[in-house]
N, C-alpha and C positions, 0 to 999 in steps of 0.2 A: 505513483506519480501524481495521482489525483489529489492526495493529501498535500503534497508539496505545492501544487498549483493553488489549492485552497488557502494554504498559509501565506503564499506570496500575494494572493488577491487580498487577503485580510490585512496584510501589511501596507499594500498600496492604496486600498480603498476601505478603510475601517468603517466609514459611515454607511457603506453598502452591505455590511456583514452584521448579522444579528447573533450568529453562533457558528461554531465549527464542529463538524463530525469528521474525524480523521480515522481512516481504516487502513491498517497494515501499511503504515507509511513511515517516513523518517525525515528529519531535518537535513540530514546528510547521508546519502546512500553509500554503502560500501559495495560497489560493483567492481569486480576484478577486471583488469584490462583484457585478460584472455576471454572473458565472456563477451565483451564488446567486439573483440576481433573475430570471434566465432560468428556473431551476428553479421559482421561486415562480410565474411566469406559467404554466408548464406545469401546476403543481399547481392553480392557480385556473381552468384551462380557457381561458386567454387566449392560449396559444401551443401549437403542436404540439411533441411531443418532438423534440429534436435528435439525430440519429444522426450522430455525428462520429467521426473516427478518431484524435483526440488520445488519448494513452494507449497507442497502439500504435507499434511501431517502423516506420520506412519499409519495411523488408524484409518485415515481416508484411503490411502494406497491399498491397504489390506482389505478393508471392508466395503469400500464404495468406489471401486475403480471406474464406475460410470461417470462420476463427477470429473475424474481425471481425463477420461476420454472426451467428455463434453468440452473441457477447456482446450484440449488438443485440437478439437474441431474448430473452435474459435480462433486458435492460433493459425490454422491453415487459411482462414479467411483474411488474416491481417497481412498486408503487403510487407515483405521483409524490409523494405526501406523505412517503413514506419517503426517497426520493432527496433531497427538499428538506431535511428535518430532519437527515438524516445529513450532508449537505454543510454545513449551517449549524453543526452540532456540530463538524465537522472544522475549520471556519473559526475556531472559538473555542478549540481545543486549543492549549496551549503547555506542553509538558513539558520544554522545553529545559534549564532549570536543575535540575529535579527528578531527571532520569534518572541523574545521576551517583551517586545513592544505590543504584542497582541493582548488585548484586554477584553476578550469576548468569552462567553461560556463555551467550553470546549470539551467534547467527549472524544476520547482516544480509545479505539478498539485494536487489540493486537493479539497475536498468537503467543504462546509461551516462549517460543524461540525469538520473538521480537520484543521482549520486554525491555531490554537495555535501551533500544532506540526509542521506544514509547515512553519509558520513564524519563529519558532526557527531554523529550518534548513536554511531558507533564511538569517537570521541574522548572522549565523555562517559561511556560504560559501560566500566569497566575490563575489559580482556581480551576485548572484543568482537571478532569476526572478520567482515570484510566481503568479500563476493564479488560481483563485477560480472558480470551475466549478459549475454552479447553478443547482439546482434540481437533485443533486446526493449525494450519500453517499460514503462509502469506495469502492463501486463497480463501481466507476465512469466510467471506460472504457466501461462497458457494459450498463450502464444507459444512458450515454451521449457520444456515440462513435464519432459522428460527431464533437462535440465540442472538445473532446480530440484529435482527429486526426488533426483538423484544428490547434490547438495550437502547436502540435508537428511539423507539416509541416512548420508553420511559424518560429518556433525556428530553425529548420534545415536550412531553407532558409537564416536566419540571420547569420548562421555559415559560409556560403560560402564567 
C-alpha cells in the first residue's frame, strides 16, 4: 500500500517529490473479494485471525520461520479494522493509466512472483529501474533486508 500512496503523492504533488522507491507494490492490486470478506469477518469478531504464509518465499518459510513469526506478531498488534479498511482501499486503487505522468527517478524492488506488476510500473514510469530480489516474497524487506538496503543505498548514491 505504501508504494501506491507514494505514487499517488507524486502525481498530486510532483514538486515535493525528488525520487520514488517502490517496494513490493502495484499500480492496481489484485485482491480477491474472498480475502476482503475474511478480513471483514475477523473485524466483526466472527472469525479468528488467519496466520498464513502467503507473501513469503518458500525459502523463507523453510529456512527462516522466525521472520514469519515476527510478522505474525506485528499482525496481532494491528487492529483488525485497520487491516480490513487498508485491504479494501488497496482493492479499489487503480493508478495504472495515471502513473505515466510521473517523471521522477524511480527504483522498483519486487520479488520474483511480483515481476509482472513491477514491470507494468517500470514500463509506465519513464526511466524507472526495476530490481528483482531473489528468495523473497511480498515481504522482501524483512526476508532480504541486506539486498533491499543495498539496492536503496545504490539508488540514493546515483541521485547525488
